[in-house]
C-alpha positions as CSV (number, residue, x, y, z in Angstrom):
1,M,-15.8,2.0,23.8
2,A,-16.7,1.3,27.3
3,S,-16.2,-2.4,26.9
4,R,-12.8,-2.1,25.3
5,T,-10.8,-2.2,28.6
6,N,-12.3,-5.6,29.4
7,Q,-11.7,-6.7,25.8
8,W,-8.0,-5.8,26.0
9,A,-7.7,-7.7,29.2
10,L,-9.1,-10.8,27.5
11,V,-6.7,-10.2,24.6
12,G,-3.7,-10.0,26.9
13,C,-4.7,-13.3,28.5
14,A,-5.2,-14.9,25.2
15,L,-1.8,-13.7,24.0
16,L,0.0,-15.1,27.0
17,C,-1.9,-18.5,26.7
18,V,-1.1,-18.8,23.0
19,A,2.6,-17.8,23.5
20,A,2.9,-20.9,25.8
21,L,1.7,-23.3,23.1
22,P,4.6,-25.5,21.8
23,W,3.6,-25.0,18.1
24,V,4.0,-21.2,18.1
25,D,7.1,-20.0,16.5
26,S,8.5,-17.1,18.4
27,A,10.8,-16.1,15.6
28,R,7.7,-15.9,13.4
29,L,6.0,-13.6,15.8
30,S,9.0,-11.2,15.9
31,A,9.1,-11.1,12.1
32,A,5.5,-10.3,11.9
33,E,6.1,-7.0,13.7
34,G,8.6,-5.5,11.2
35,Q,8.8,-1.6,11.0
36,P,6.7,0.2,8.3
37,Q,8.7,1.8,5.6
38,P,9.2,5.5,6.4
39,S,9.1,8.5,4.1
40,V,12.4,10.2,3.3
41,A,13.2,13.7,2.2
42,V,14.1,14.5,-1.4
43,A,17.8,14.2,-1.9
44,N,20.4,14.3,-4.8
45,F,19.5,10.9,-6.1
46,P,20.9,9.3,-9.4
47,V,18.9,10.4,-12.4
48,A,17.7,7.8,-15.0
49,S,17.2,9.7,-18.4
50,A,16.4,6.9,-20.9
51,A,15.5,3.2,-21.0
52,R,15.2,0.9,-24.0
53,L,14.9,-2.7,-25.1
54,A,16.6,-4.5,-28.0
55,G,16.6,-8.0,-29.3
56,D,14.1,-10.7,-30.0
57,A,12.2,-13.6,-28.5
58,N,15.4,-15.5,-28.0
59,Q,17.6,-12.9,-26.5
60,T,16.6,-9.4,-25.2
61,R,18.8,-6.6,-23.8
62,F,17.6,-3.8,-21.5
63,I,19.7,-0.6,-21.2
64,L,19.0,2.2,-18.6
65,D,21.0,5.5,-19.0
66,L,22.1,7.1,-15.7
67,D,24.0,10.1,-14.7
68,R,26.3,8.0,-12.4
69,T,26.9,4.3,-11.7
70,V,24.8,2.5,-9.1
71,T,24.7,-0.8,-7.4
72,F,21.9,-3.2,-8.2
73,R,20.5,-6.6,-7.6
74,A,18.5,-8.6,-10.3
75,V,16.4,-11.8,-9.6
76,T,13.7,-13.8,-11.5
77,L,10.3,-14.7,-10.3
78,A,7.8,-17.2,-11.5
79,D,4.0,-17.3,-11.9
80,P,3.9,-14.8,-13.6
81,Y,7.4,-14.8,-15.0
82,R,9.2,-11.6,-14.0
83,V,12.5,-10.1,-13.6
84,V,13.1,-7.6,-10.8
85,I,16.0,-5.1,-10.5
86,D,16.5,-3.3,-7.2
87,V,18.7,-0.2,-7.1
88,P,19.2,2.6,-4.5
89,Q,16.6,5.4,-4.9
90,V,16.7,6.7,-8.5
91,N,15.0,9.8,-9.9
92,F,13.3,8.4,-13.0
93,Q,13.1,11.2,-15.7
94,L,12.2,8.8,-18.5
95,P,10.2,10.0,-21.6
96,A,6.4,9.6,-21.5
97,G,5.3,6.2,-22.6
98,T,8.5,4.4,-21.5
99,G,7.7,0.8,-20.6
100,S,6.6,-0.9,-23.8
101,G,7.7,-4.4,-24.4
102,R,9.9,-6.1,-27.0
103,G,11.3,-9.7,-27.4
104,L,11.1,-11.5,-24.1
105,V,9.7,-8.5,-22.3
106,K,5.9,-7.8,-22.4
107,A,6.3,-4.5,-20.6
108,F,8.3,-3.0,-17.7
109,R,7.5,-0.5,-14.9
110,Y,9.6,1.4,-12.5
111,G,9.4,3.6,-9.4
112,L,10.2,4.1,-5.8
113,V,9.4,1.0,-3.8
114,M,10.7,2.0,-0.3
115,P,12.6,4.9,1.2
116,G,16.1,4.7,-0.3
117,G,15.2,2.1,-2.8
118,S,13.7,1.9,-6.4
119,R,12.7,-1.0,-8.5
120,I,12.3,-2.0,-12.1
121,V,9.9,-4.9,-12.8
122,F,9.9,-6.7,-16.2
123,D,6.8,-8.8,-17.1
124,L,8.1,-11.6,-19.3
125,T,6.5,-13.5,-22.2
126,G,7.7,-16.8,-20.8
127,P,10.6,-18.3,-18.8
128,A,13.9,-16.6,-19.2
129,K,17.2,-16.4,-17.4
130,I,19.5,-13.5,-16.6
131,A,22.4,-14.2,-19.0
132,N,24.3,-11.2,-17.9
133,S,23.9,-8.0,-15.9
134,Y,26.4,-5.2,-15.3
135,V,26.9,-1.4,-14.9
136,L,29.1,0.5,-17.4
137,E,31.0,3.7,-16.4
138,A,30.4,6.8,-18.4
139,A,32.9,7.0,-21.3
140,N,33.4,8.6,-24.7
141,G,30.5,11.0,-24.2
142,Q,28.1,8.2,-23.3
143,P,26.3,8.1,-19.9
144,A,26.7,5.4,-17.3
145,R,24.5,2.5,-18.1
146,L,22.8,-0.4,-16.3
147,V,22.5,-3.4,-18.7
148,L,20.5,-6.5,-18.3
149,E,20.6,-9.4,-20.8
150,L,18.0,-12.1,-20.9
151,E,17.8,-15.5,-22.7
152,E,14.9,-17.7,-23.3
153,I,14.9,-21.1,-21.4
154,D,12.3,-23.8,-20.7
155,R,10.3,-23.9,-17.5
156,A,12.2,-26.8,-16.0
157,A,15.5,-24.9,-16.3
158,F,13.8,-21.8,-14.9
159,L,12.5,-23.6,-11.8
160,Q,15.8,-25.3,-11.3
161,A,17.4,-21.8,-11.1
162,L,14.8,-21.0,-8.3
163,A,16.0,-24.1,-6.1
164,P,16.1,-23.2,-2.4
165,E,20.0,-22.9,-2.4
166,N,19.7,-20.3,-5.2
167,R,16.6,-18.5,-4.1
168,P,17.1,-14.9,-3.0
169,E,15.8,-13.4,0.1
170,L,12.3,-12.1,-0.3
171,R,13.2,-8.6,1.1
172,P,15.5,-6.7,-1.2
173,A,18.9,-5.8,0.1
174,I,18.9,-1.9,-0.6
175,A,21.0,0.8,0.8
176,D,20.1,1.6,4.4
177,A,17.1,4.0,4.7
178,P,17.3,7.1,7.0
179,P,15.6,6.9,10.3
180,A,11.9,6.6,10.4
181,T,10.0,10.0,10.6
182,I,7.3,8.2,12.6
183,P,8.4,6.5,15.8
184,V,7.0,3.0,15.9
185,A,7.1,0.6,18.8
186,P,6.5,-3.2,18.6
187,V,2.9,-4.2,19.0
188,A,2.0,-5.5,22.4
189,A,-1.2,-6.6,24.1
190,P,-1.9,-3.8,26.6
191,S,-4.6,-4.0,29.2
192,K,-6.3,-1.0,27.7
193,P,-5.8,1.1,24.5
194,A,-3.1,3.6,24.8
195,V,-3.5,7.3,23.8
196,P,-1.0,9.9,22.9
197,A,0.6,11.9,25.8
198,D,-1.6,14.9,24.9
199,G,-4.8,12.8,24.9
200,R,-5.8,13.4,21.3
201,P,-7.1,10.5,19.2
202,V,-4.8,9.3,16.4
203,V,-6.3,9.4,12.9
204,V,-4.3,7.4,10.2
205,I,-4.9,8.4,6.7
206,D,-3.8,5.9,4.0
207,P,-3.5,7.2,0.4
208,G,-3.6,3.9,-1.6
209,H,-0.8,2.7,-3.9
210,G,2.4,4.9,-4.5
211,G,5.8,4.5,-6.0
212,I,6.0,1.7,-8.5
213,D,2.3,0.9,-8.0
214,N,0.3,3.5,-9.9
215,G,-3.1,2.1,-9.1
216,T,-5.8,2.8,-11.7
217,Q,-5.1,5.2,-14.6
218,S,-7.2,7.2,-17.1
219,S,-6.6,10.2,-19.3
220,G,-3.2,10.7,-18.0
221,E,-4.2,10.7,-14.4
222,S,-2.9,8.1,-11.9
223,E,-4.9,7.0,-8.8
224,K,-1.8,7.2,-6.6
225,N,-1.5,11.0,-7.3
226,L,-5.2,11.7,-6.9
227,V,-5.5,10.0,-3.7
228,L,-2.4,11.5,-2.3
229,A,-3.6,15.0,-3.0
230,F,-7.0,14.1,-1.4
231,G,-5.2,12.5,1.7
232,L,-3.0,15.5,2.2
233,A,-5.9,17.9,2.1
234,L,-7.8,15.7,4.6
235,R,-4.8,15.7,6.9
236,D,-4.6,19.5,6.7
237,R,-8.3,20.0,7.4
238,L,-8.2,17.7,10.4
239,E,-5.0,19.2,11.8
240,K,-6.5,22.7,11.7
241,T,-9.1,21.6,14.3
242,G,-6.3,20.7,16.8
243,K,-8.5,17.8,17.9
244,Y,-6.5,14.9,16.5
245,R,-3.0,13.7,15.9
246,V,-3.0,12.9,12.2
247,V,-0.5,10.4,10.7
248,M,-0.1,9.6,7.0
249,T,1.0,6.2,5.8
250,R,2.7,8.0,3.0
251,D,3.0,11.7,2.3
252,D,5.0,11.3,-1.0
253,D,5.3,9.0,-3.9
254,T,6.4,6.0,-1.9
255,F,5.4,2.3,-2.1
256,I,4.2,1.0,1.2
257,P,3.4,-2.7,1.6
258,L,-0.3,-3.4,2.7
259,N,0.7,-5.0,6.0
260,D,3.0,-2.1,6.9
261,R,0.0,0.3,6.3
262,V,-2.0,-1.6,8.8
263,K,0.9,-1.7,11.4
264,V,1.2,2.1,11.3
265,A,-2.3,2.2,12.7
266,R,-1.9,-0.6,15.2
267,N,1.5,0.5,16.5
268,L,0.1,4.1,17.2
269,K,-3.1,2.6,18.8
270,A,-5.1,4.7,16.2
271,A,-8.7,5.6,16.9
272,L,-9.5,5.5,13.2
273,F,-7.9,4.3,9.9
274,V,-9.2,5.7,6.6
275,S,-7.8,4.4,3.4
276,I,-8.3,6.5,0.3
277,H,-8.7,5.1,-3.2
278,A,-10.2,5.7,-6.6
279,D,-11.6,2.8,-8.6
280,A,-11.9,2.1,-12.3
281,L,-14.2,-0.2,-14.1
282,P,-13.0,-2.2,-17.0
283,R,-14.6,-0.8,-20.3
284,A,-16.2,-4.1,-21.1
285,E,-18.0,-4.0,-17.8
286,G,-19.9,-0.7,-18.5
287,D,-19.7,2.4,-16.5
288,A,-20.0,3.3,-12.8
289,Q,-19.8,6.5,-10.8
290,G,-19.8,7.9,-7.4
291,A,-18.1,7.4,-4.0
292,T,-18.3,4.0,-2.1
293,I,-17.4,3.3,1.4
294,Y,-16.1,-0.2,2.2
295,T,-15.7,-2.1,5.5
296,L,-14.1,-5.4,6.2
297,S,-16.1,-8.7,5.9
298,D,-15.3,-12.3,5.3
299,K,-17.7,-12.5,2.4
300,A,-17.9,-9.7,-0.2
301,S,-21.3,-7.9,-0.4
302,D,-21.4,-8.2,-4.2
303,A,-19.3,-9.2,-7.2
304,E,-17.9,-5.7,-7.7
305,A,-16.8,-5.5,-4.1
306,E,-15.0,-8.8,-4.4
307,R,-13.3,-7.8,-7.7
308,L,-12.0,-4.6,-6.1
309,A,-10.8,-6.4,-3.0
310,D,-8.9,-8.9,-5.1
311,A,-7.3,-6.1,-7.1
312,E,-6.3,-4.1,-4.1
313,N,-5.0,-7.1,-2.2
314,R,-2.6,-7.9,-5.1
315,A,-1.0,-4.4,-4.8
316,D,2.2,-5.8,-3.1
317,A,2.8,-8.3,-6.0
318,I,2.6,-5.4,-8.4
319,A,5.9,-4.2,-7.0
320,G,7.7,-7.5,-7.9
321,F,8.0,-9.2,-4.5
322,N,4.9,-10.1,-2.5
323,L,5.9,-8.7,1.0
324,A,2.7,-10.0,2.7
325,E,3.3,-11.8,6.0
326,E,1.2,-14.8,6.8
327,P,-1.2,-14.4,9.7
328,T,0.1,-16.1,13.0
329,D,-1.8,-18.2,15.4
330,V,-1.8,-15.4,17.8
331,A,-3.2,-13.0,15.3
332,D,-6.1,-15.4,14.6
333,I,-7.1,-15.5,18.3
334,L,-6.7,-11.7,18.6
335,I,-9.1,-11.3,15.6
336,D,-11.6,-13.7,17.2
337,L,-11.6,-11.7,20.4
338,T,-11.6,-8.2,19.1
339,Q,-12.7,-7.9,15.5
340,R,-16.4,-8.3,16.1
341,E,-16.4,-5.1,18.2
342,T,-14.1,-3.3,15.9
343,R,-16.2,-4.2,12.9
344,T,-19.2,-2.7,14.7
345,F,-17.4,0.5,15.1
346,S,-16.2,0.5,11.5
347,N,-19.8,-0.1,10.2
348,R,-21.0,2.8,12.5
349,F,-18.3,5.1,11.1
350,A,-19.2,4.1,7.5
351,R,-22.8,5.0,8.0
352,L,-21.9,8.3,9.6
353,L,-19.5,9.1,6.8
354,M,-22.0,8.3,4.2
355,G,-24.6,10.6,5.9
356,E,-22.1,13.5,5.7
357,M,-20.7,12.9,2.2
358,K,-23.9,12.4,0.4
359,S,-24.8,16.1,0.8
360,T,-21.7,17.2,-1.1
361,V,-20.3,14.2,-3.0
362,R,-22.0,12.1,-5.7
363,M,-22.3,8.6,-4.2
364,H,-22.5,5.2,-5.8
365,K,-25.9,3.7,-6.2
366,H,-24.8,1.2,-3.5
367,P,-22.6,3.4,-1.3
368,L,-22.0,1.0,1.5
369,K,-20.2,-2.2,0.7
370,S,-17.9,-4.8,2.3
371,A,-15.2,-7.3,1.3
372,G,-12.0,-8.8,2.5
373,F,-9.6,-6.0,2.0
374,R,-6.2,-6.8,3.6
375,V,-5.6,-3.1,4.5
376,L,-8.6,-3.1,6.7
377,K,-7.7,-6.2,8.8
378,A,-6.4,-4.5,11.9
379,P,-8.4,-6.3,14.6
380,D,-8.3,-3.4,17.0
381,V,-8.6,-0.2,14.8
382,P,-11.9,0.8,13.3
383,S,-11.1,1.0,9.6
384,V,-12.8,1.9,6.3
385,L,-11.7,2.2,2.7
386,V,-13.3,5.1,0.7
387,E,-13.3,5.0,-3.0
388,I,-13.7,8.6,-3.7
389,G,-14.8,8.1,-7.3
390,Y,-14.2,6.2,-10.6
391,V,-11.3,7.5,-12.7
392,S,-12.9,5.6,-15.6
393,N,-16.0,7.8,-15.4
394,K,-15.6,11.2,-17.2
395,G,-17.8,13.1,-14.6
396,D,-15.9,11.5,-11.6
397,L,-12.5,12.3,-13.1
398,E,-13.4,15.9,-13.6
399,H,-14.3,16.0,-9.9
400,L,-11.2,14.1,-8.8
401,V,-8.9,16.7,-10.4
402,S,-10.9,19.7,-9.1
403,E,-9.6,21.5,-6.1
404,G,-13.1,22.9,-5.4
405,W,-14.7,19.4,-5.4
406,R,-11.8,18.1,-3.3
407,S,-12.2,20.8,-0.7
408,R,-16.0,20.1,-0.4
409,A,-15.5,16.3,-0.2
410,V,-12.6,16.7,2.4
411,G,-14.9,18.9,4.5
412,S,-17.8,16.4,4.5
413,M,-15.4,13.5,5.4
414,A,-13.8,15.6,8.2
415,Q,-17.3,16.2,9.6
416,G,-17.9,12.4,9.5
417,I,-14.7,11.8,11.4
418,D,-15.7,14.5,13.9
419,A,-19.1,12.9,14.5
420,F,-17.7,9.4,14.9
421,L,-14.9,10.3,17.3
422,A,-16.9,12.7,19.4
423,K,-19.4,9.9,20.1
424,Q,-16.6,7.3,20.7
425,M,-14.8,9.6,23.2
426,A,-18.0,10.4,24.9
427,T,-18.8,6.7,25.3
428,A,-15.2,5.9,26.6
429,G,-15.2,8.8,29.1
430,P,-12.0,10.6,30.2
431,A,-8.7,8.7,29.8
432,N,-7.4,7.2,32.9
């Protein structure tokens, strides 16, 4: 990292130069540095106990039973056709299997989408309008209910309803969330990388998916739960060494947009970003097994890497709204100046990690791959995405749910992190 001080000096100059260009929108730059969604403590949230659909392909009604009334907002989205209901955070205690479709609804899903806010997303069979939506108070022994009524319309009428003057804001207006548990400062272009006051490197662990986004699923197991358990175990192992400040992008079942995961690492000037996932191969494509370590590249290393990156990059859209922010002109220049060195560090870490993991973890036949993962695109933070196994493979799934396997895999990953950061710190020398 010896060259990084000069690198940051170049970045600072580039940032100042680009900021002076007349076509740079300063408001756009401010918007691009929004705060990541924080985690919140468990509270006495409203409970949803049942959900059902009624009707046909012309008119369909959705009913959600609640233990109290809630405020909500409902909007329609196109391509694909969806309806999204945003409510304050709800404890969904719905029967297993809830979410099947009927009438105008192919299927629906639900879950936490941000601290203080939950979401229900309906995948529609075609264009439809919200004919009516309301909340009923509890009465005559019946619970409070949220009701949504849909009517079939043609595409022209649907698009007309999405005219600019009627289009909702992209970010849902949900009850204010509690203060962030992780202090975050706006990103600036420093003359050299900052470090925590105690001098320890920051390691960011990013369990994939969460909340309304389950990730891959098999035999009743969800990727979001498997990788959260793995990430928490890795955090605990690293914290026991006392060498690092470890930060989780999520430590509960919360949905975090991809760009906000990256910002956690950038805003904390992290020394390393490790995203944890568990892949699944469609049955028609055969079987695959073992762990794979991915780094960022503009061109995927193979078709499977491209498929996985495309699937992971769509994670934000799964939650209803695509919360991605377009890259700015400044970001493009920052990437040009810094990402080559960062990718070198990322590739070095990937090789070290593979060397440690292969002694304890079954690896994929091609364990090192690359593709254009959005979550790896911090230009100044070495980043890897680790697929710890395939939930679609019986043997891998048995490992993923095993505490013994998890402990061994976490141990080898911690050793890889140790080896990488020890070398980086030795190269950089003592902090100034």
